[in-house]
All heavy atoms as an XYZ file, in Angstrom:
646
protein
N     168.453     96.290     57.175
C     169.587     96.525     57.977
C     170.784     95.694     57.410
O     171.838     96.036     57.282
C     169.383     96.295     59.387
C     170.497     96.657     60.247
S     171.016     98.406     60.073
C     170.495     98.993     61.685
N     170.427     94.421     57.263
C     171.529     93.421     56.745
C     172.095     93.955     55.376
O     173.296     93.862     55.217
C     170.823     92.044     56.620
O     170.324     91.615     57.825
C     171.895     91.012     56.094
N     171.259     94.471     54.455
C     171.781     94.937     53.184
C     172.582     96.116     53.392
O     173.575     96.257     52.698
C     170.636     95.306     52.294
C     169.859     94.024     51.869
O     170.392     92.909     51.900
O     168.739     94.132     51.336
N     172.233     97.001     54.362
C     173.062     98.253     54.494
C     174.417     97.860     55.074
O     175.419     98.454     54.610
C     172.368     99.117     55.529
C     171.089     99.825     54.847
C     170.401    100.588     56.031
C     171.456    100.894     53.780
N     174.459     97.008     56.028
C     175.700     96.445     56.584
C     176.543     95.832     55.568
O     177.823     95.867     55.538
C     175.473     95.654     57.882
C     174.822     96.366     59.059
C     174.463     95.381     60.150
C     175.534     97.544     59.577
N     175.896     94.944     54.748
C     176.685     94.266     53.698
C     177.167     95.248     52.659
O     178.170     94.869     52.036
C     175.730     93.187     53.060
N     176.525     96.407     52.511
C     177.033     97.396     51.522
C     178.195     98.237     52.021
O     178.696     99.028     51.329
C     175.833     98.290     51.140
N     178.522     97.939     53.313
C     179.791     98.596     53.788
C     179.544     99.638     54.906
O     180.374    100.295     55.391
N     178.250     99.818     55.242
C     177.942    100.786     56.252
C     178.145    100.177     57.609
O     178.033     98.893     57.768
C     176.468    101.249     56.202
C     176.236    102.215     55.046
C     175.689    101.646     53.873
C     176.390    103.567     55.218
C     175.532    102.583     52.788
C     176.191    104.369     54.090
C     175.685    103.877     52.989
N     178.524    100.969     58.657
C     178.814    100.435     59.953
C     177.778    100.919     60.947
O     177.352    102.121     60.880
C     180.274    100.729     60.416
C     180.384    102.275     60.438
C     181.288    100.129     59.507
C     181.405    102.675     61.549
N     177.534    100.147     61.922
C     176.698    100.623     63.045
C     177.629    101.265     64.057
O     178.514    100.675     64.639
C     176.084     99.351     63.695
C     175.301     99.537     64.979
O     175.300    100.665     65.587
O     174.762     98.685     65.457
N     177.572    102.597     64.121
C     178.595    103.356     64.818
C     178.580    103.007     66.379
O     179.731    103.024     66.925
C     178.358    104.892     64.705
O     177.070    105.270     65.050
C     178.463    105.319     63.211
N     177.438    102.796     66.943
C     177.460    102.391     68.364
C     178.136    101.077     68.638
O     178.905    100.974     69.531
C     175.943    102.372     68.892
C     175.872    101.992     70.269
C     176.045    102.954     71.307
C     175.655    100.654     70.670
C     175.956    102.646     72.654
C     175.483    100.417     71.988
C     175.712    101.355     72.960
N     177.755    100.132     67.823
C     178.431     98.779     67.963
C     179.869     98.809     67.669
O     180.646     98.102     68.222
C     177.596     97.810     67.160
C     177.872     96.370     67.406
C     177.655     96.054     68.875
N     176.318     96.160     69.356
C     176.062     96.337     70.675
N     176.897     96.336     71.543
N     174.769     96.520     71.042
N     180.298     99.604     66.804
C     181.745     99.765     66.430
C     182.499    100.160     67.743
O     183.506     99.695     67.970
C     181.959    100.732     65.392
C     183.525    100.944     65.004
C     183.796    102.176     64.035
O     182.855    102.914     63.777
N     184.964    102.140     63.662
N     181.915    101.229     68.486
C     182.662    101.602     69.592
C     182.466    100.832     70.877
O     183.190    100.833     71.802
C     182.197    103.156     69.902
C     182.565    104.157     68.763
C     181.909    105.514     69.079
C     184.046    104.244     68.675
N     181.275    100.263     70.986
C     180.910     99.509     72.158
C     180.458     97.978     71.762
O     179.275     97.681     71.884
C     179.844    100.164     72.950
C     180.069    101.598     73.267
C     179.540    102.722     72.459
C     181.092    101.935     74.223
C     179.900    103.993     72.687
C     181.357    103.267     74.458
C     180.819    104.240     73.652
O     181.075    105.601     73.824
N     181.336     97.288     71.171
C     181.041     95.919     70.724
C     180.409     94.945     71.726
O     179.645     94.002     71.291
C     182.312     95.432     70.077
C     183.335     96.130     70.757
C     182.788     97.418     71.066
N     180.706     95.087     72.881
C     180.166     94.099     73.906
C     179.169     94.577     74.829
O     178.773     93.897     75.784
C     181.403     93.492     74.707
O     182.064     94.430     75.372
N     178.738     95.838     74.776
C     177.794     96.416     75.631
C     176.397     95.829     75.519
O     175.980     95.739     74.324
C     177.727     97.982     75.521
C     176.807     98.644     76.519
C     176.781    100.093     76.496
O     177.763    100.698     76.011
N     175.741    100.692     77.250
N     175.866     95.258     76.587
C     174.505     94.703     76.507
C     173.580     95.682     77.233
O     173.916     96.587     78.018
C     174.532     93.370     77.267
C     175.515     92.396     76.602
C     175.540     91.050     77.375
O     174.801     90.926     78.304
O     176.358     90.177     76.936
N     172.235     95.454     76.919
C     171.249     96.279     77.514
C     171.153     97.642     77.148
O     170.525     98.475     77.823
N     171.631     97.920     75.960
C     171.654     99.293     75.392
C     170.493     99.400     74.404
O     170.565     98.996     73.306
C     172.902     99.624     74.665
N     169.341     99.939     74.870
C     168.053     99.950     74.026
C     167.695    101.426     73.805
O     168.083    102.334     74.501
C     166.995     99.254     74.727
C     167.208     97.852     75.167
C     167.187     97.386     76.474
C     167.602     96.941     74.158
C     167.657     96.091     76.832
C     167.995     95.617     74.502
C     167.906     95.197     75.742
O     168.250     93.957     76.144
N     166.996    101.578     72.783
C     166.487    102.881     72.259
C     164.941    102.997     72.284
O     164.475    104.085     72.013
C     167.029    103.377     70.893
O     166.525    102.415     69.897
C     168.557    103.274     70.939
N     164.343    101.924     72.401
C     162.832    101.862     72.427
C     162.341    100.940     73.463
O     162.851     99.807     73.590
C     162.376    101.398     71.063
C     160.927    101.392     70.892
C     160.022    102.399     70.601
C     160.082    100.232     71.106
N     158.754    101.982     70.646
C     158.732    100.617     70.838
C     160.299     98.879     71.357
C     157.700     99.708     70.941
C     159.306     97.999     71.505
C     157.967     98.397     71.349
N     161.172    101.324     74.034
C     160.525    100.462     75.007
C     158.991    100.455     74.742
O     158.544    101.573     74.383
C     160.747    100.886     76.480
C     162.185    100.836     76.917
C     162.811     99.855     77.475
C     163.211    101.876     76.616
N     164.221    100.151     77.613
C     164.402    101.501     77.170
C     163.133    103.154     76.051
C     165.607    102.173     77.100
C     164.312    103.894     75.986
C     165.521    103.432     76.425
N     158.394     99.399     74.856
C     156.940     99.469     74.612
C     156.110    100.230     75.721
O     156.768    100.566     76.750
C     156.337     98.004     74.582
O     156.150     97.539     75.802
N     154.843    100.481     75.583
C     154.030    101.170     76.476
C     153.606    100.167     77.667
O     152.827    100.643     78.483
C     152.906    101.771     75.826
C     153.272    103.023     75.058
C     153.168    103.111     73.732
C     153.717    104.114     75.767
C     153.452    104.282     73.012
C     153.988    105.330     75.152
C     153.996    105.434     73.760
O     154.302    106.462     73.049
N     154.097     98.948     77.543
C     153.566     98.080     78.665
C     154.192     98.577     79.957
O     155.256     99.133     80.050
C     154.121     96.637     78.359
C     153.595     96.002     77.130
S     151.778     95.662     77.062
C     151.809     94.378     78.209
N     153.476     98.255     81.115
C     153.825     98.841     82.306
C     155.271     98.354     82.780
O     155.522     97.158     82.645
C     152.845     98.219     83.322
C     151.637     97.953     82.460
C     152.181     97.599     81.166
N     156.073     99.222     83.311
C     157.398     98.936     83.927
C     158.453     98.433     82.986
O     159.586     97.954     83.431
C     157.205     97.994     85.075
C     156.213     98.463     86.180
C     156.816     99.603     86.979
C     155.900     99.874     88.077
N     156.164    101.194     88.754
N     158.265     98.359     81.672
C     159.359     97.802     80.778
C     160.527     98.756     80.712
O     161.639     98.100     80.724
C     158.811     97.420     79.390
C     157.797     96.326     79.407
C     158.184     98.640     78.628
N     160.320     99.976     80.791
C     161.516    100.818     80.728
C     162.272    100.729     82.038
O     163.570    100.748     81.987
C     161.072    102.231     80.463
C     162.284    103.104     80.059
C     161.925    104.364     79.337
N     163.151    105.168     78.975
C     163.103    106.183     78.139
N     161.990    106.526     77.492
N     164.201    106.778     77.845
N     161.525    100.733     83.129
C     162.293    100.694     84.443
C     162.970     99.211     84.512
O     164.085     99.266     85.071
C     161.333    100.662     85.591
C     160.678    102.134     85.732
C     159.393    102.288     84.797
O     159.095    101.453     83.971
O     158.822    103.327     85.031
N     162.565     98.209     83.913
C     163.355     97.002     83.958
C     164.207     96.833     82.680
O     164.878     95.809     82.599
C     162.173     95.834     83.858
C     161.446     95.647     85.144
C     160.479     94.633     85.045
N     159.496     94.822     83.997
C     158.952     93.879     83.219
N     159.171     92.643     83.429
N     158.104     94.252     82.266
N     164.204     97.830     81.821
C     165.101     97.842     80.653
C     164.775     96.666     79.795
O     165.810     96.023     79.263
C     166.598     97.981     81.064
C     167.504     98.506     79.837
O     166.932     99.296     79.085
N     168.646     97.996     79.769
N     163.549     96.523     79.427
C     163.205     95.473     78.567
C     162.755     96.182     77.247
O     161.681     96.653     77.163
C     161.948     94.600     79.131
C     161.571     93.600     78.045
C     162.347     93.940     80.361
N     163.757     96.379     76.343
C     163.455     97.140     75.168
C     164.121     96.503     73.898
O     164.621     95.386     73.939
N     164.189     97.309     72.936
C     164.835     96.992     71.659
C     165.729     98.081     71.249
O     165.384     99.254     71.594
C     163.885     96.724     70.509
C     162.968     95.537     70.659
C     162.890     94.603     71.637
C     161.909     95.222     69.734
N     162.046     93.611     71.375
C     161.350     94.017     70.206
C     161.445     95.788     68.583
C     160.307     93.377     69.487
C     160.475     95.201     67.877
C     159.962     93.928     68.383
N     166.786     97.838     70.548
C     167.603     98.805     69.981
C     167.195     98.994     68.481
O     167.559     98.159     67.653
C     169.110     98.521     70.087
C     169.987     99.676     69.632
C     171.371     99.403     69.982
N     172.205    100.307     69.139
C     172.947     99.851     68.173
N     173.076     98.594     67.959
N     173.527    100.772     67.404
N     166.322     99.947     68.164
C     165.819    100.210     66.819
C     166.189    101.421     66.134
O     165.817    101.734     65.062
C     164.316     99.933     66.691
C     163.651    100.860     67.598
C     163.896     98.414     67.187
C     162.083    100.906     67.517
N     167.027    102.280     66.889
C     167.448    103.549     66.265
C     168.937    103.476     66.205
O     169.594    103.119     67.049
C     167.054    104.687     67.256
C     165.614    104.741     67.520
O     164.786    105.173     66.605
O     165.086    104.316     68.610
N     169.427    103.834     65.017
C     170.799    103.684     64.673
C     171.381    104.946     63.934
O     170.604    105.604     63.189
C     171.047    102.546     63.665
C     170.549    101.223     64.154
C     169.264    100.748     64.160
C     171.524    100.402     64.809
C     168.882     99.590     64.659
C     171.080     99.144     65.303
C     169.831     98.719     65.231
O     169.434     97.480     65.729
N     172.604    105.135     64.108
C     173.380    106.035     63.233
C     174.316    105.082     62.408
O     175.251    104.434     63.115
C     174.282    107.027     63.944
C     173.530    108.278     64.216
C     173.342    108.649     65.582
C     172.991    109.121     63.218
C     172.666    109.820     65.924
C     172.267    110.288     63.605
C     172.147    110.662     64.952
N     174.209    105.020     61.122
C     175.014    104.288     60.297
C     176.034    105.205     59.700
O     175.647    106.364     59.415
C     174.287    103.500     59.275
C     173.333    102.460     59.742
C     172.595    101.825     58.538
C     173.880    101.400     60.607
N     177.266    104.805     59.323
C     178.216    105.585     58.675
C     178.918    104.710     57.640
O     179.029    103.458     57.738
C     179.196    106.152     59.633
N     179.411    105.461     56.608
C     180.202    104.726     55.605
C     181.517    104.209     56.203
O     182.039    104.884     57.163
C     180.401    105.610     54.406
O     181.287    106.633     54.668
N     182.136    103.306     55.630
C     183.472    102.903     56.237
C     184.564    103.950     56.008
O     185.368    104.025     56.823
C     183.884    101.586     55.530
O     183.945    101.762     54.111
N     184.369    104.857     55.016
C     185.130    105.985     54.831
C     185.028    107.094     55.956
O     185.995    107.634     56.409
C     184.904    106.670     53.601
C     185.757    107.767     53.106
C     185.495    108.224     51.824
N     185.904    109.651     51.691
C     185.220    110.714     51.052
N     184.152    110.261     50.454
N     185.588    111.813     51.074
N     183.907    107.230     56.494
C     183.645    108.159     57.594
C     183.891    107.541     58.937
O     184.144    108.270     59.905
C     182.159    108.656     57.609
C     181.725    109.692     58.559
C     182.422    111.044     58.427
C     180.214    109.996     58.384
N     183.884    106.249     59.104
C     184.052    105.617     60.431
C     185.246    106.081     61.203
O     185.117    106.236     62.381
C     184.242    104.010     60.138
N     186.395    106.305     60.636
C     187.601    106.881     61.463
C     187.172    108.190     62.144
O     187.930    108.620     63.084
C     188.716    106.874     60.480
C     188.319    106.069     59.422
C     186.858    106.124     59.223
N     186.306    108.909     61.586
C     185.896    110.316     62.102
C     184.896    110.260     63.183
O     184.746    111.190     63.964
C     185.378    111.153     61.053
C     186.230    111.238     59.781
C     187.613    111.810     60.067
O     188.526    111.017     59.684
N     187.851    112.892     60.637
N     184.355    109.094     63.483
C     183.408    108.941     64.573
C     184.116    108.991     65.934
O     184.962    108.159     66.274
C     182.609    107.583     64.364
C     181.761    107.368     65.640
C     181.831    107.684     63.147
N     183.715    110.012     66.748
C     184.360    110.196     68.051
C     183.535    109.496     69.144
O     184.072    108.916     70.041
C     184.344    111.672     68.381
C     185.398    112.446     67.544
C     185.309    113.908     67.884
C     185.571    114.327     69.266
N     185.639    115.691     69.487
N     182.146    109.446     69.027
C     181.291    108.844     69.980
C     179.973    108.614     69.386
O     179.526    109.301     68.540
C     181.168    109.606     71.248
C     180.649    108.903     72.409
O     180.619    107.610     72.421
O     180.218    109.481     73.475
N     179.341    107.519     69.735
C     177.987    107.218     69.461
C     177.301    106.700     70.753
O     177.748    105.750     71.376
C     177.877    106.171     68.340
N     176.326    107.341     71.186
C     175.757    107.022     72.548
C     174.247    107.109     72.481
O     173.571    107.711     71.641
C     176.292    107.912     73.587
C     175.947    109.381     73.547
C     176.645    110.184     74.682
N     176.323    111.512     74.656
C     176.980    112.431     73.931
N     178.119    112.063     73.070
N     176.641    113.638     73.974
N     173.674    106.367     73.377
C     172.149    106.278     73.691
C     171.948    107.053     75.029
O     172.558    106.736     76.037
C     171.773    104.834     73.724
C     172.049    104.110     72.398
C     170.329    104.755     74.120
C     172.010    102.573     72.584
N     171.084    108.070     74.833
C     170.844    108.893     76.059
C     169.513    108.423     76.661
O     168.387    109.037     76.468
C     170.755    110.385     75.617
C     170.941    111.354     76.844
O     170.790    110.828     77.961
O     171.215    112.508     76.573
N     169.557    107.276     77.352
C     168.364    106.758     77.796
C     167.695    107.408     79.034
O     166.614    106.977     79.525
C     168.539    105.220     78.159
S     169.857    104.832     79.376
N     168.415    108.441     79.599
C     167.904    109.121     80.770
C     166.903    110.229     80.362
O     166.283    110.903     81.242
C     169.009    109.625     81.532
C     169.896    108.602     82.200
O     169.266    107.618     82.644
N     171.206    108.756     82.165
N     166.778    110.448     79.083
C     165.812    111.533     78.631
C     164.465    110.777     78.340
O     164.378    109.880     77.558
C     166.350    112.258     77.426
C     167.531    113.034     77.693
C     165.123    113.178     76.844
C     168.156    113.791     76.595
N     163.435    111.262     79.043
C     162.098    110.633     79.093
C     161.156    111.521     78.178
O     161.589    112.616     77.777
C     161.651    110.484     80.442
C     162.505    109.711     81.419
C     161.818    109.736     82.878
C     162.680    108.290     80.995
N     160.064    110.938     77.942
C     159.065    111.814     77.285
C     158.605    111.092     75.962
O     157.674    111.503     75.275
N     159.107    110.034     75.678
C     158.689    109.185     74.428
C     159.043    107.745     74.705
O     159.676    107.386     75.642
C     159.573    109.787     73.223
O     159.332    108.915     72.079
N     158.499    106.859     73.799
C     158.866    105.558     73.902
C     160.355    105.312     73.308
O     160.860    104.174     73.468
C     157.926    104.622     73.216
C     157.576    105.063     71.846
O     157.905    106.142     71.319
O     156.937    104.166     71.101
N     160.891    106.229     72.653
C     162.266    106.190     72.139
C     163.093    107.091     72.977
O     162.568    108.087     73.559
C     162.383    106.692     70.697
C     161.646    105.874     69.696
N     162.427    105.005     68.897
C     160.403    105.668     69.302
C     161.527    104.291     68.084
N     160.248    104.740     68.356
N     164.361    106.945     73.009
C     165.234    107.937     73.574
C     166.177    108.479     72.528
O     166.430    107.830     71.417
C     166.082    107.302     74.694
S     167.250    105.950     74.299
N     166.800    109.680     72.767
C     167.742    110.242     71.698
C     168.939    109.386     71.557
O     169.412    108.740     72.505
C     168.038    111.548     72.337
C     167.011    111.825     73.406
C     166.609    110.518     73.919
N     169.530    109.367     70.471
C     170.826    108.808     70.079
C     171.695    109.936     69.629
O     171.205    110.906     68.913
C     170.736    107.605     69.163
C     170.142    108.004     67.896
C     170.035    106.465     69.749
C     170.280    106.914     66.769
N     172.977    109.943     69.959
C     173.927    111.037     69.622
C     175.078    110.520     68.867
O     175.701    109.444     69.251
C     174.306    111.723     70.906
C     175.313    112.857     70.616
C     173.125    112.239     71.725
N     175.393    111.162     67.763
C     176.642    110.831     67.115
C     177.607    112.001     67.048
O     177.144    113.186     66.687
C     176.266    110.417     65.639
C     177.512    110.110     64.710
C     178.084    108.830     65.266
C     177.026    109.921     63.342
N     178.759    111.816     67.507
C     179.774    112.887     67.462
C     180.843    112.511     66.424
O     181.407    111.389     66.458
C     180.492    113.103     68.898
C     179.621    113.701     69.729
C     180.324    113.938     71.069
O     181.463    114.341     71.073
O     179.726    113.682     72.084
N     181.078    113.384     65.463
C     182.167    113.028     64.494
C     183.180    114.255     64.432
O     182.808    115.352     64.779
C     181.569    112.942     63.060
C     180.742    114.125     62.572
C     180.739    111.714     62.946
C     180.295    114.093     61.156
N     184.429    113.946     64.084
C     185.401    114.910     64.022
C     185.170    115.731     62.691
O     184.703    115.226     61.794
C     186.784    114.214     63.976
C     187.180    113.602     65.237
C     188.590    112.957     65.207
O     189.361    113.359     64.382
O     188.828    112.095     65.959
N     185.549    116.946     62.828
C     185.394    117.836     61.695
C     186.273    117.352     60.581
O     187.481    116.978     60.776
C     185.824    119.274     62.079
C     185.534    120.304     61.066
C     185.838    121.693     61.667
C     185.438    122.830     60.625
N     185.738    124.087     61.128
N     185.736    117.255     59.350
C     186.455    116.741     58.231
C     187.391    117.872     57.660
O     187.158    118.928     57.715
C     185.604    116.227     57.140
C     184.721    115.032     57.558
C     183.743    114.636     56.411
C     185.587    113.823     57.942
């Protein structure tokens, strides 16, 4: 990840929400960790710096259940 960011790619979620805390995309199978929001953010949409201005939104849809991961969504403007 460090190499990708150093190569000029951006973390689209962090670009839009630089100070948001507690935004996770994965929780272990340990009891009650998702309910307590004890997780990791391990799913990303990266974009080139050239595409970055086209990013409209990047969000984590943590209300969808059924997996230890939750969906992430990237919206970009039509080029």
